[in-house]
N, C-alpha and C positions, 0 to 999 in steps of 0.2 A: 493906750488905756481904753479910751472910749469903745476901739474896735473890739478889744476883748471883752469887754461888758455886753457889746451887741451879739457877739457869737455865743456866749453862756446864756444869755437871754433867749436867743433863737433855739438853742440846744433843749433849753428847758420847756420852751412852748411845744417842741415837737415831741417830746417824751410824754407830756402830759396830754397832748390829743391824741395819742395812740390808745391810752388804757387809762380808766380811773385810777387814780392814786392807790386806791384801797385793794384794787385787784393786783395792782404791781406788787404789793408787798405781801399779798394774801393769795398767790396763786393755788389753784387746786394741783394736788400731786398727780402725778403719771398713773395711769390705770393700765392693768393687763390683764386681759380677756383669758379665762381659764374655761376650756371645753372639756366638760366632765368625762372621767372615764373611771371605772368600778376598779376598786382594788380588792382582789381575791387572794385571800391568804388560806394557804394550805397547812393543815395539821395532821401530818401522817403519824398512824400509831404502829410502831415495828415490833411490837411486843409477842405476836403470834407469828412473826417471822421465823424466829429462832436466832437471828443475830441482827445487829444493826450494821447497814450499808454504809460504806465510806461516801456514795455517790447516790443520788435519785435522778430518775429521768421522768418527766412530765410532758404528755403528748396532748396537746388542745387540738379539737376540730370545733370549727364554728359553722354553723347553720348547716350541718349535714356529718357525713363521715370521713370527708377529707382532711388530712393534719394539715393544720395552718401554722402552728407553732410547735416548737419542740425545745425543752429547756433541760440541760445538764446541770446540776447543781450540788454541791456538798452541803447545803443548808437542808438536811434532811428533817429536821423537826420543825421547821417554819420557812415556807416561802411564798413571796408576794409575787401576783402577776396583775399588771394593768391591762383590763380588756374593756372594748367598747361594747354597745349594746348588741344583743343576739342570743340565740341558743348554742348552748356549749355542752360539748361531751370531753371529759379528760380522762387520761389514763395514766396512773402512777406507776412505776417500776423500779426496783431497787436495782443500784448499780447504772453502767450505760451498756449500750448493745455491745461495744467492743471487749467488756469484760468478761463475756461469755465465752469460753473455748470449747465447751462441749455441745453448745446448740447454736443454730443460725436463725435469722428473722427473716420472716416474708411478708410481701405485701405491706411495707411499712409505711406507705402514702395513705392507708384506710385505717382507721380506728376499730372498724368493725370487722375487717378480714386480716388484720395482723396477727401472725401466727407465728411461735416459737419452735423448732423443730431439731430434734436430736442429731448431731453429726454423727457420722458413720465411723467407727472405730477401724484405724488402718492396721493397727498391730494384730487383732483377729478379725478377719474376714474371711473364715473359710472353717469348714467341719472336718474334722478328723475322725472318720468313726473308728477306727482301728490303727493298730501300730503297722500295718503292712500297707495301706492305702496312701497314696500321695495325697497332700491337701489339695483340695481343690478351691479357687477364688472365683465364685459367682456372684451375681446381684442376688440371688435368692439367699445365699449364706452369708449376708453381710450382717454386722450387727450394729445396734445403735449404742452411742455414750451414754452412761449414767449421767442424767442431767444434774448440775448443780443446783443450789437455792434459788429459786426466781420467785416473787412475790408481785403480785399486782392488785391494784384497786380501780373500781371504776365509778365515776360520778357525773352527773349531770345536772345543769341549772341554766336558768335564764336570767338573763340581764336585761330589763325593760328601759328604754328612752324616757319615759317619765322619771324611773328611779335617778337616772342621770341628771335630768332638767332640774330635779329639786336642787342638786349641789352645782349648778351652773352659776357663775356670779362673777361681779366686777370686785377687784381687790385692789387696795392702794400698793403701791409699787414699794417693797422694801425687800431687802436681801432676805429676811426671815419670814417675810408671808407665805403661807401655805394655804391652800383652800381646804375647804371640808370635801371628804370622799366618800361615796357609797362603799361601805366595807362589807365583804361577804366573807365569813368563816366556813371553812370546809373541813369536816372531821372525817377521815377514812382510816378504816385498819386495813394493812398490808397482809394477806395471807400467804402461805407458800402454796404453790401452784404444783408442786410435785409431792409425790407420796412415797412411802417406804415399802419395799416388797419382801416380805417375811417368809421364808420357805423352810419348813421343818421334814426332814427325810429321816423316819426310824430306820437304821442300819445295823444289820448283823454283821459282824466280822470288819469292824474298823480297825482291828489291829493287823490285818493283813492288808490293808490299804496304803498307797504310797501317795495318791493325789486324786481329786475330784475336781471335775471341771463339768459345765452344763450349759443349757440355753432354754429359753422359755419364749414361745412365739405368741402373736396376736396382741401386743401390748400396743398403746397410742403411741405414735411417733412425736407427738406433742401437742399444743393445745392453741386455742385462740385466746388472746390476751385480754379481751374485752367481753366474751361471750360466755366465760365459765363452761367451755365446751373443750372436749378432747377432740383431736382430729378423729377422722374415720379411718385413715390410714394406718396399717398396722406395721409393726417392726419387732424386731426380736433382740433380746437381750442376752449376752454372753456372760455366764455365772462362773466365775474363778475365784471367788475369795469365800472359802467355805471354814466353818470351825467346827470341831468336835465337841458334843457336850453330852454330860451323863446325868440324866435328872428326868424328872416326869414333864410330860407336856405342859400341864399347868403351870409347873414351876418356872419352865421356859419364857412362857407366854406373860406371865407376870413380870419376869425379870424383864422382858422386853419394854412391857407397858409403862414402868417406871423409867426406864431408860428415855423413852421418847413418848409422852402423852399426846394423842391426836387431838386437833382442834376441832371439836364438833359439839353441837349440842346434845348428842348422844352419847357422850364421854360418861361413863358411870363412874361417881366418887367426886368427891370436890378436891380441889386445887390443894396440895400438900398433904393430901390422903391417899396416895397412890398404892400405899401397902395394903389398903383396904379393897382394892379394886377387885370385883368378882367377874370372873370371864364365862359367860353362857357358853360352855363347850358342847356343841351339839353331837349327834352321832356322827357328823363327817370326822370330827377330831378324835374319836375314840379312845380318850384317855382313861386307861385302866388303873392309874394310881402307881403303877408299877416303873421303877427307873430302868431307862433303856438307853442306849447310844443313838444320839442324834447328829445328824449332818445339818447345820445351820446356816443360812445364808440371808443375809441382808445387803438389799440393794435399791437404790434411789430409780424411781421410774415416773412417768408421766400418768401411769395408771391403765385402766381400761378404755378400750376405744369409746368414742360417741355412738350410742345405741347400745353399748353391752354392758352399760353400767350397772343395770338389773338382773337379777339372778334369773329371773324367768324370760330374759332376751338373750341368754348365752346358750350356747350348744358345747356340749363337752369337748368337741374337736375345735372350739374356737381357740383355746389355747394349749399348747402341748408342751410338756417339759421334757426334757432330754438330760439324763445324768450318764457321764462317762467316768467309770471308776478306773483308774490304774493301780493294778494289784504289786505288791512288790516284787514279783517276779517279772514284772513287764507286760503281763496279760491285761487286756482291756474289756471291761464288762459294761455293757449299755442297756440302760433302763429308759422306757419312753412311757409317759403318761398322757392322757388328754384329760386336762385339769380345768376346763371352762367353767365345770359344774362345782368344783372345789375350791374355788376363789371366793374368801369370805372378806367382809369389812371388818378390821379391828373394832371391838366394842360396840357393834351395832346388832341389836337383838333381831333375830330373825323373824320375829312377828310384825317387823316393821314392812314386811313385803306382803303381807296379807290384809284383807277386809278394805276399806275405803281409805287408807291411807295416801295421803297426798304424794304421790310419786315425784311430784316436779320439787318438792320441797327436799326430799331425799336426794334427789341429782345435785340440788345446789350445794350439798355437803359432803357428797363423796369424795369431792376432789381434794378434801384435806384429810381423808382417813385413809389408813396405814391398810395393806392387803395381807392376807394370810393363805397360804397352801401348805395343808399338812398331808403327807403320804405315811399311812400307818394302816395297821390291820382294820378291816379284812382287804384292804388292797395289798398286792403282791411287792411289797417294800423290798429294797435290797437285801439280799442275803447272799453275801461275798463267800467264795469258798475259802477252805483253810490252805493257806500256803505254807508247808513246812520249811524249818529253816534251811534245811540240806538243799532245797530248789532255788534258793535265792541265786540269782545271777551274780557274777563278779563284777564290782563297780568299774573295772577296767576292761574294756571289751575292743581288743586290739587286733586288726586284721593285717597280716604280712603278705604282700605280694610276691610270689616266686620272682628270683634275681633275674634279670634278663641281660643277656649279653650282647652288647653293640659292636659297631665297628670300632677298630682301633684309631686313635689320633696320635699323630706325632706332634710333641711338643718342642719347639725350638729353645735351647737354653741362651 
C-alpha cells in the first residue's frame, strides 16, 4: 500500500514539474500557416458569341507569353483559379481544341503567337473549269474549310506580393477554418472571331441553270487568338451552297441583316428594331429598286487578311471570284471577277474611311462585321443562254461497247 502511494506521488511530482497546471489544462490550439494566393474568378459573357458552349478553355501565361497553365472546364459562367504573385495574361476560348474539326491550332505554347488556321477540304481540292477537262489536284487549287464558331477574349492583370501579404496569417486549427483571400473578379465578353461572307450575283437565265459552284481567293486562312489579327497567309473558299432569290437587292440585304445582326458599334438601329435598319447602298450596289433574279451564297470565313482590312489597302486583283454555271444541257459557263475593291463591311458607312478617323479603332471591330460582295450592273453580270427543251440531254447516257469474240473454253460436266 505504501509502495502504491509512493508511485502515485512520484508521478504527480513529475507531471507538475513539466508544465504549470494552468497551461496543462489550457494548452494553445495548433496553428497552421497559410501562404497567400490570389483567387481569380472569371465571369465570361457569351451573349455575343451566338451560342452557349459546353466547355471553356482558359490559357494562362505568367511573366511573359509562354503558357504556364491550361484549364478546360464545364463551368462556363464562373471559374476560379488560384494564382501567386506575378504579371498575367489570360486567353479564354469556347470549347476545347479537340472539338474543332474545321481548324487546327498552331504555336500553342505561346499566348502571343497562338493561331487557329482552317483545315484543307479533302472532298474538294481541285478546279474543274469545264466538263471536258479532268480534275487536277494541286496545292494551288486547295480550298479551306469554312470555320465553325470560335470566340475568344483576352485579359491581363497583375497580382502583387503586397496584396497577398495582406492576407497572410495564422489561423487556429479547425476543420472549418479558411483564410481570407485576395479575390480578383474578371468580366470578359467573348466575341465570335469568324464573320459571314454574303455574295449576291444578279443572274439572267436562272431557269436554264442546273447547278452553280464557285470559289473566292485572297481570304485569311486563320487568325491570332490574342492579337485580334487575321493571318497574312491567304486561302481560297469553295462556294457550293447557293440559293436563288427573286427580290430587290435592298430587300435581300435587309432580310439577311435581320437574320444575323453584326456585333459592332457601327450597327445601325437598336436591338429589337432590326426592321427599321437603313442600309447605305452606295454606287457599288446599284440597286435600281427592280425585282431581279439573284444567286445568293452565305458562308463562314475568317475574313480579309491582315493588312487588307481597309478598302484603301486592297487591290482589285487581291480577291478573285469565280462562278461555274452548269446549264441544263450540260454546258459549263464560267465568269471571273476581281472583287478586291467590291468587298464591303455590312452596316459600316463608307465615310468612316475618310478624314481623320482612327483607323486602328476600325480594325479592332472589323473582325465581327459581315462582308458583302455584289455583282450587279454595270458589271457584266451572268447572262446565261437560253436552253430549249428539245436540246436537253437524256437523263440516261449509256455507252455500249461492241461485242468481243474471245477464245472458246471447254467446260467439263
